[in-house]
N, C-alpha and C positions, 0 to 999 in steps of 0.2 A: 308045246313046241309055244302057245301065248300066252304061261307060263315063267316058263325063259325067257319072251322077248324080253315081258313086266319086269325080273327083274334085271332085266340090262340095262332100261329104260330107267331104269332106279338106284342101279347101283354108278349107272352114265351121272345121274344130279346127283347124287350123295358127295358123286365126289368131289363138284363141282363149292358143298356148302360146310366151311371151317366149324358154324355149331351148328347147333338143332336145340330150339330150347320147346316143349311144350308147356301151356297154359291152364293147368285147369281148377275145375273145383268137385262137390258131390256136388253138393247144392243151388241152382241158381239166386239172381239178388246179390252173390254177394262183393259186385262190382271188380269182372275178373276180363271182363276184356274192355276195360277203362283198364288193368293194371297189366296184361297184355297191351296195349299200346302203346301207354305209359313206358314200360320196359324197352320196345320195341324204338319208338323218337327214345329216347336215354342215347339209343346203343347209335343211335340216328349220330345223330347233335355227337357224338363224339367224331367222324367221320369214321363208321366201319359199312358196309355195305351189306341195306337190314332188306328178309321178305314175315311181311305178313300173309299170316291166312287165316281166315274170320271158314274153319270148323264147322260152326252155326247155321243148320240149312233152315232152321224153325224161325231163331231171328239172329238174325243177324245186325248185328252192332257195327264192325271196325270201319268199316268206308265216313258215315262220320262224326265217331268219336275224333279220325287222324286227316278228316278233307277228304278224302282219296271221292270227286263228286263228278266224274269221268267212267266211261266206260273202258273194260278192254276189246282193243280192239280182235282183231283175229285173222291169223294164216288159214294154209290151206287143214296143215295139218295140227293144228298150237294155238295157243291163243298171251296174246302178250304177257301181261302184268295188270291193274294202275300204276307208275308209279307218280308218286305225292312232289311237291312241291317240294318235299326235303330230303326226295330220294326214295323214301321208300318205298316197296312193290309190294304189292295188294294184293288178294283174293279172294271174291267173294260172296256168291249168292247173294245177295244186296245189289252187287251191281249187273246181275245179266239181267234182273227177272223188268221187264215192261214199265213195274208196276210197283213205289216204293213198297204198297200199303195190301200190295197181292201177296196169298199166306202161302207160301209149298205146302200140298198135300202129297209129302210124298212116304210110298215105305221104309224100312231098311233098306233092298237091297238098292236101292235110287240110292239115297244118302250117298251108302259106301260107294257105291261106281263117283256117284260124284266130286268128292273125299280123296278118293283112288285119278279122277281126273285134273283136277287142281293139281298134285303134285305133280301128278308124270306131261300132261299136255298141257302145262306148262314155261313158260320160257322165262324159267330162272335169272338164265346164267351163272355167277359165278356171286355169292352170300356167304360176304361175316357168321351171318348171321340169318337165323331160318328159326322164326317163330309162330309156333302152332296154336292159334285159340280156340281150345274147347269147348262144346256148348258146357249144360251141368247132365253132371252122371256119371254112369260107367254103362249105354247104352256101345249102340254101335256106333259111333265116333270115335267115340275113340279109341276105344276096339282093332274101329282100320285103321284107326294109326300108328294102331301100335307095334297093329301085322307088317305096315308098312314100312316105316323107316329102319330099317334094318342098327343103325348102333344109331341112337335117340343119344346128347348125356349127357337128358333127367328132363323130367316134371317140374316147375313150380305150382304150388297148391293155395290157394286163395280162400282161405273161407272167414268167417267172421266172427264176435270173441264169442260170442250170447250160446251155449249146449242142445236145443237146436240147426245150429252149422256143423257143430262141430260136432257129432252123432253123422253125420254125412262124412264126413273127412274125411271120420276114419272107418270106410268105408273104400279113400280114393282111396289112400294111402295100399288097405288090402292087393285093389284094384293093380298100381305100383306094377306090388313087389311080384302080381300072379306072370302078367306079363315084360315078365323083367326089360323093367322102368327104373332105369335111379330116378330119388328122387332128389333133388338144389332142396325145394324148404318150404318152408311153407313161409306166406306170409300172409300180417290179420290187421287185416282190410277195413274200413268205417268205422277205426282205434280211440273211440271219446271225439266231442266235436264241446270243441270253443266257438264257444259266444266269439260275432267280433265289435263287438258292445262293450258285457264287463271284464271279458278274455278269462271267462269261470269254463273250466273245461264240462264236459260236461257224459256219463259213462251212457248212450243210449242204449246199447247192444250188450251192458259188461264193459271187460275189460281187463286184457291177462290171459284168457280163453283158450287164445292160440300156439303165445309161449308154454302155455300149459301142454300142453297139446303137444305139441312136439317133444317137446321134454321126456310125456311120459312115453310115445313111441322113437324115441333117439333119430329125431327127423331135426337136420336146422331152424332150424328157427329164424327170420330174413331180415323178423321187421312190417316196426304198426303202419297202416295208414292208415295216419285220421280224418272222417266223417268230414270235410272241407266243403265249399258249398264251390272254393271256386278248381273242382276239380269240373264239380256238375257243369257250369259254367267254364270251360274249354273244351268240353264232350261235347255240350251245344254250340259250338261254336269250330268245332273242328283241328283243332289249336292245344292239344297234347299240356296236363298242367306242368310236367319238364322242362314246357318250351319258358314260362315265366323264373326266369332264373332270379328274384328273389324272392319264389313265394316259395316258405317252410314248407314245407311238403314237398315243393321241384326237390329239395335238396335228401327227402328222406326217402322220395324213387332215388334220386343217383345213387345212397344210400349199399339199397336194395340191388338196382344192379350192378354196381361194385360188388358186393360179395356173391350176387351169382356171377360175374365173372372170374371170381378168380376158384369160384369152384371147381367150372369144367374148365379150367387149363388148361 
C-alpha cells in the first residue's frame, strides 16, 4: 500500500514537470554544481519555470551559488521550496540546517530518504525544467534519483580535461547506461585559463580530454567551459555568471544550454 501511494505521488509530481535533467560526475571538484546552477539560471532567464534540487547531502553548495539565503517554509505535510529573486525554485539540505558549518553525519538509508522527500514532499508546482544536482560518484544519491524518476529526460555529465577525471567519467557513463538514464552529453569544465593581463591561454588541466572521451564513448560533446575567475566571483556573490551578458563564458553556457534543450525536445 505504501509503495502504491508513493508511486501515485511521484506520478502526480512528474505530470507537472515537463523536462527533468540530471547533472552528475564521477569525480568531485569538477564544478558540477556551478554548471547545474548556470544551466538552471540560463533556462530561468529564458522565462522558463525552473526547479533546482540539490541532492548533495554532505556538501550542498547550490544555495550559495544561486543566492538562496532564506529558509524553506513548511505546511502540515509538505515543504515550500525557496524561490530566488530570479524565479528558480530550489531545495537543499544546506537551507534546512540551523548552522551552515554543521556536518551531516548520515548513513545511506537516511540520505536516500531525504532525497525522496526532496522530490515527493516539496511543492514544486508546474515546472518547465527540474534539474537535479548530484554529488560525485555512483552511490546512494544517484541511484535514488534513478529509481524514483520514472522517465528522466537524461543526464549531463561534467568532467575536467585531465585523465584522472576522465577515468571516473567512464564509470558515470556506464552507471547511466545500467540504470537506463539517457545521456544528453558531456561538458568539459575548467578547460584552459585565459590570463586577463597578457590574454595568453594556459591549459592548467590539459585540454581536449572531454571531447576525445565523448568521441570514444559515442556520446554527444556539449562544449567547453574555461577556467574563468569570474565564475568563482559570481558564485561567491550568489549571482551565476550567465547573468553577465557581456561575459564570453556566459555566452558559452548559453550555447551549451541551447544544445541541451534541443537534445531533449
